[in-house]
N, C-alpha and C positions, 0 to 999 in steps of 0.2 A: 452471430457474433462478428464484429467488424475487424477485430484485431487479428493479424496473421498468427498462425498457430505454430510454426516451426520454431522449436526452442532447442538449443544446445547448451550443455552445462560442462564447464571445464574448471574444476576446483571452485574457487569463489567467483568465477566469471560466468555470467549467463548471457547468451546472445540470442536475438531474434533477427528476422530479416532486416529490421531497420535500427535496432538498438543494441547497445552493449551495456550491461549492468555489471559494474566492477566495484571493488572496495574503494571507499573514500580515501583521499590523500589530503594532507595539509595544503598542498599547492592548489587544491580545488577551491580555496576559500573565496576568491573574488567572484568566481562564477556561482558559487553556492549562495553568496550573499544576495545576488540578484534574485534568487528564489526565496530564501528564508527571511530576507529583509523586506520582501514585498508585502504590503498590506493586504493585497488581494489573495495571497497565500496564507499569511500568518493569521488572519482573522479566523480561519477554520482550525488552526492548530492549538491555540491557547485553550486551556492553561498548560497543556502538556509541553508545548514549545512556544515561548513568546517570540515576538518579532525580533530578529537579530539586528542589533543597532549599528554595528560597524565591523570592519574587517578583523580587528583584534578579537571581537566576540565570536565571530564566525570561526576563526582559527581555533579558539578554545572549544567551541562546540564540536568541531570536526575531530579534534584531539580526543574529546570525550567519546564520540561515536567509534573512532578507531580502536580505543582501548576497550570499549564495550564488546566490539566484535571479536576481539582476541579471546574473550571469556565465554563466548557462546559457540556451540557446534553447529555445523551445517545440518539442516537447511536454514537455520536462523541466521540473521545478519542484517546489515544495512548496505545499500548499494548506491553509488552514483549512477545516474542514467545519462548516457551520452549517445548521440547519433553516430552510427557506424560510418556513415558517408563523410562526415565532416569532423568528427571527434568533438563536436560541441556538447558541453555539459548542459542538459536541459531540465534535470530533475533529480529526485531521490526516491528510493523505495526501501521498504523494510519488511521483515518478517520476524516478529518478536513476541514474547509472552505478553498477554493482555492483562493489565491490572484489573482488579486488586489481587486476585489469587495467583496470577501468572502461570496458569495451567494451560489455558487456551492460547492458540496462535492467531495473531492478527496480521493481516496484510495492510500496509499503509503505503500511500504514494503521494508525492507532491511534484508539481510540474511548474516550470517558469511560465508566467502568463504569455510570453512571446511564443510559446510552443503549444498553446491550447488549440483545440479544434482539428488536430491531425490524428487522433486516435492513439497517441503515444502512451497515455496513462493506462488505457486498457491493455495495450501490448505489454507494458512493463508489469502490470498486475498479473496478467496471465502468465508471464514468464516466471515470476516469483512463485506463483501457485504451482506451476508445472514442476519446478525443481523441488518444491516441498513434497509433492505427492510421489515423485520419483526417487526420493531419498532412501527408500527402503526402511522407514521407521514406523510404518503402519499408521501414518497420519490419515485420519478419516475426514476431518473437516477443518476449514479455515474460515475466519470471520473478518468482516470489516465493519467498523462502527463510524457513522457519518452524521453530522448535524442535519436536522430536518430541513433547514433552508439551503443547504449545500446541494442544489439541484444538479450541478455539474458532476460532483462526486458521486451522487446517487446514480446518475446515468452511466457513469464509468463502471460502477460495480455491476450493473445489469449487463454491460457489454462484456465484462470479464466472464459472465455466466453465473453470477451470484444471485441467490434467492433472498428476497426480503422475508425476514422471519419475525419481525415485531419491533417494538420500541422499548427501550430500557434506560434506567437511570443507574445501572449497576457500574458502568465504566466511566472513569474520569470525573465522577460526580456531575455528569451532564445527562440530559435527556437526548438519546441518540437513536438513530435508525440502525438496526442490526441486520447485516446481510451474511448469508452463509454459502460456502462453496464446498461441495463434495466432489471427490475425484471423478465420479461417473458424469458429473455435469460440466466438467472443465471444458470439453470441446463439443458440447451439445449445441447444435445449430438450430434447435427448435425455438419456439417463441420464448422470449426473455421475460422474466418476471418483472412486474412493476408493483409499487406499493399499493396502488388502488386495486389491483387484481387479487391481492393476497391478504386483504384485511380480515378475511374469514379463516385464514389458516396461519395461526400464530404459534411460533415455537415457544416452549416453556422457558422463558428467559430467566425465571427464578433460578434455574440451574442449567445453563447452556451446556451442551455436550461437546466437549473437545473444540472450543471455539477460538477465533482470533481475527482481529482487525481494529481500525481506529477512526476516531473523530478527525484524524489528521489526513484528510484526502482533498486534494485539489487537482483537477485534471486540465 
């Protein structure tokens, strides 16, 4: 795994060597619009999240996210992802119940195209998973669901340490690649799973056990 592993959690704030994941604020709207208004990002998020058209729409979406986070308990939530060195906001991350049944937990991440290629998405995903498993709630598995053509998102899931467990149309009414992460695999530096290597070992997606993640990944 390429992402640094040191993670500290202080209330709703998660820190890694390079990143701070913190609650969203309305004042983040301009920087957030550069992420969620980008076609390169939004193409992988729809229909769950459409491309954000303007600053007013971004503020409204952030207000919705902030309200949502008030109603969920840790380790669930949404975070703005910023660089610790410069405080630049470069992305977002989330850990939320996965539709349609909202029992499984999903890791989702989005990153500004300007920040791609630095391992930030894997570092953020690892941090969110770390705080979930360390929350003392007996969470056994987390899931990510990613569109088949989103090769960057698939590669990021592997770098986080996630295992490909099959393809499903259960989530978001889309055919998606499903990745699973168990606590024992979180900091496993052994060979990372790839789709091609695991086509003979498919998880029973008709009833995933304790899962969570999203089609909403861009690294």
